[in-house]
Every structure is written in C-alpha cells, then in structure tokens.
C-alpha beads as a LAMMPS data file, in Angstrom:
LAMMPS data file: protein, C-alpha beads

123 atoms
122 bonds

1 atom types
1 bond types

-500.0 500.0 xlo xhi
-500.0 500.0 ylo yhi
-500.0 500.0 zlo zhi

Masses

1 110.0

Atoms # bond

1 1 1 410.725 434.183 -134.691
2 1 1 407.616 432.178 -133.821
3 1 1 406.498 429.231 -135.979
4 1 1 402.904 428.052 -135.958
5 1 1 401.869 424.512 -136.612
6 1 1 398.567 423.576 -138.148
7 1 1 396.934 420.200 -137.759
8 1 1 395.543 417.978 -135.047
9 1 1 397.265 416.919 -131.878
10 1 1 397.719 413.262 -131.045
11 1 1 395.113 413.546 -128.265
12 1 1 392.485 414.926 -130.660
13 1 1 393.081 412.117 -133.148
14 1 1 392.882 409.434 -130.426
15 1 1 389.636 410.850 -129.027
16 1 1 388.106 410.996 -132.524
17 1 1 389.104 407.390 -133.278
18 1 1 387.709 406.235 -129.920
19 1 1 384.380 407.933 -130.594
20 1 1 384.194 406.456 -134.095
21 1 1 384.895 403.002 -132.677
22 1 1 382.122 403.379 -130.107
23 1 1 379.612 404.495 -132.744
24 1 1 380.603 401.625 -135.047
25 1 1 380.153 399.081 -132.237
26 1 1 376.594 400.322 -131.736
27 1 1 375.681 400.445 -135.434
28 1 1 377.212 397.178 -136.704
29 1 1 374.850 394.666 -134.981
30 1 1 371.854 396.514 -136.428
31 1 1 373.399 396.578 -139.886
32 1 1 374.095 392.861 -139.780
33 1 1 370.482 391.985 -138.976
34 1 1 369.249 394.480 -141.575
35 1 1 371.431 392.894 -144.285
36 1 1 370.199 389.416 -143.303
37 1 1 366.559 390.521 -143.501
38 1 1 367.168 392.073 -146.948
39 1 1 368.687 388.811 -148.205
40 1 1 365.638 386.889 -146.967
41 1 1 363.307 389.370 -148.641
42 1 1 365.261 389.038 -151.884
43 1 1 364.940 385.230 -151.738
44 1 1 361.171 385.549 -151.244
45 1 1 360.981 387.897 -154.233
46 1 1 363.006 385.529 -156.430
47 1 1 360.668 382.661 -155.487
48 1 1 357.531 384.745 -156.118
49 1 1 358.900 386.023 -159.440
50 1 1 359.702 382.516 -160.631
51 1 1 356.134 381.463 -159.841
52 1 1 354.674 384.559 -161.516
53 1 1 356.582 383.729 -164.724
54 1 1 354.993 380.266 -164.998
55 1 1 351.799 381.357 -166.843
56 1 1 353.856 383.078 -169.538
57 1 1 356.164 380.071 -169.840
58 1 1 353.198 377.695 -170.195
59 1 1 351.530 379.882 -172.786
60 1 1 354.689 380.363 -174.868
61 1 1 355.520 376.642 -174.819
62 1 1 351.876 375.624 -175.301
63 1 1 352.039 372.961 -172.592
64 1 1 350.736 372.397 -169.091
65 1 1 353.333 372.896 -166.366
66 1 1 353.176 371.068 -163.040
67 1 1 355.693 372.128 -160.376
68 1 1 356.005 369.756 -157.435
69 1 1 359.718 370.198 -156.592
70 1 1 361.849 373.312 -156.245
71 1 1 364.301 371.987 -158.867
72 1 1 361.605 372.336 -161.525
73 1 1 361.519 376.130 -161.029
74 1 1 365.196 376.427 -162.041
75 1 1 366.250 378.734 -159.192
76 1 1 369.269 378.233 -156.956
77 1 1 369.843 378.707 -153.230
78 1 1 366.153 378.649 -152.303
79 1 1 365.014 376.094 -149.758
80 1 1 361.355 375.450 -150.515
81 1 1 358.980 372.532 -150.808
82 1 1 355.561 372.197 -152.396
83 1 1 352.769 370.847 -150.211
84 1 1 350.359 371.013 -153.145
85 1 1 351.792 371.113 -156.681
86 1 1 351.382 374.255 -158.754
87 1 1 349.612 373.535 -162.042
88 1 1 349.560 375.995 -164.920
89 1 1 347.468 375.121 -167.962
90 1 1 348.728 375.632 -171.510
91 1 1 346.443 378.675 -171.767
92 1 1 348.439 380.334 -168.944
93 1 1 345.749 379.842 -166.297
94 1 1 347.289 378.965 -162.926
95 1 1 345.283 376.533 -160.796
96 1 1 347.235 377.451 -157.657
97 1 1 349.069 375.419 -155.064
98 1 1 350.727 375.550 -151.662
99 1 1 354.414 375.868 -150.805
100 1 1 356.686 376.280 -147.795
101 1 1 359.731 378.516 -147.910
102 1 1 362.407 377.827 -145.285
103 1 1 364.789 380.614 -144.358
104 1 1 367.207 380.206 -141.457
105 1 1 365.048 378.735 -138.693
106 1 1 361.765 380.171 -139.923
107 1 1 359.352 378.424 -142.287
108 1 1 356.765 380.437 -144.142
109 1 1 353.741 378.949 -145.861
110 1 1 352.830 380.435 -149.236
111 1 1 349.531 380.070 -151.043
112 1 1 349.835 380.324 -154.808
113 1 1 346.580 381.804 -156.064
114 1 1 344.745 381.429 -159.357
115 1 1 344.652 382.730 -162.070
116 1 1 348.091 384.419 -162.234
117 1 1 350.155 382.411 -159.690
118 1 1 350.191 385.319 -157.252
119 1 1 351.865 384.517 -153.933
120 1 1 350.068 385.142 -150.649
121 1 1 351.849 384.622 -147.332
122 1 1 349.764 382.470 -144.980
123 1 1 350.259 382.810 -141.248

Bonds

1 1 1 2
2 1 2 3
3 1 3 4
4 1 4 5
5 1 5 6
6 1 6 7
7 1 7 8
8 1 8 9
9 1 9 10
10 1 10 11
11 1 11 12
12 1 12 13
13 1 13 14
14 1 14 15
15 1 15 16
16 1 16 17
17 1 17 18
18 1 18 19
19 1 19 20
20 1 20 21
21 1 21 22
22 1 22 23
23 1 23 24
24 1 24 25
25 1 25 26
26 1 26 27
27 1 27 28
28 1 28 29
29 1 29 30
30 1 30 31
31 1 31 32
32 1 32 33
33 1 33 34
34 1 34 35
35 1 35 36
36 1 36 37
37 1 37 38
38 1 38 39
39 1 39 40
40 1 40 41
41 1 41 42
42 1 42 43
43 1 43 44
44 1 44 45
45 1 45 46
46 1 46 47
47 1 47 48
48 1 48 49
49 1 49 50
50 1 50 51
51 1 51 52
52 1 52 53
53 1 53 54
54 1 54 55
55 1 55 56
56 1 56 57
57 1 57 58
58 1 58 59
59 1 59 60
60 1 60 61
61 1 61 62
62 1 62 63
63 1 63 64
64 1 64 65
65 1 65 66
66 1 66 67
67 1 67 68
68 1 68 69
69 1 69 70
70 1 70 71
71 1 71 72
72 1 72 73
73 1 73 74
74 1 74 75
75 1 75 76
76 1 76 77
77 1 77 78
78 1 78 79
79 1 79 80
80 1 80 81
81 1 81 82
82 1 82 83
83 1 83 84
84 1 84 85
85 1 85 86
86 1 86 87
87 1 87 88
88 1 88 89
89 1 89 90
90 1 90 91
91 1 91 92
92 1 92 93
93 1 93 94
94 1 94 95
95 1 95 96
96 1 96 97
97 1 97 98
98 1 98 99
99 1 99 100
100 1 100 101
101 1 101 102
102 1 102 103
103 1 103 104
104 1 104 105
105 1 105 106
106 1 106 107
107 1 107 108
108 1 108 109
109 1 109 110
110 1 110 111
111 1 111 112
112 1 112 113
113 1 113 114
114 1 114 115
115 1 115 116
116 1 116 117
117 1 117 118
118 1 118 119
119 1 119 120
120 1 120 121
121 1 121 122
122 1 122 123
C-alpha cells in the first residue's frame, strides 16, 4: 500500500524563506526613509495647523496674540524659532511673521502670511 504525503519539502521552505529575506532587505531601507519623511511632514502640518488656529483663538478670547517663541503655541516636539513674531489682532486678522522649522539636519524657513496665518515655505 502506497501512502502519499502532502505539504512542502524542507528545500522548498528554505528557498521561500531565503527569497523573502532578500526582498525584505531591499524594501526595508526605502520604508525607513519613507516613514521618516512622513513624520517630518506630520510635524510641518502640526506647526501650520497651530498657526492657522491663532485667528480663531484671538477672536474668541477678544485679545491680540503675539507669538515670538515656540512655547507660546503649546505644541510639543517641534523645533522651531520665530525670526519675526506672529501677531494676530483681536479681530482675528493675522499680520504675518517669519519662522524657521528645524527637522533633523534641515532648516526650513516659513513665511506666515496675512490675513489668515497661512504658511508658505520659502526656499
């Protein structure tokens, strides 16, 4: 009587694992840089969103807001400095300003534009 076995041989499993390892070694460096770039983009968006919320905050509180340090924006883990302070009048009108956002070894200059505190990246 003949018995038949179903399944994979040891050689087939080893070849499959070797191929998967080779593919993973090619894909992982690209994934790492992609994840890093997404984190940087998220930080830029958090910074821009915090600035865009200033006119509403000034209007609700009925007071002029002047931001000259990153601590005044109440956001964490963002390395930025203001070259020109951002001033938002009590009416919600943003007078603009200039900031620098540092990420890793790259510094990006940002122009905050009137009247809504929109962020424009300056080269």
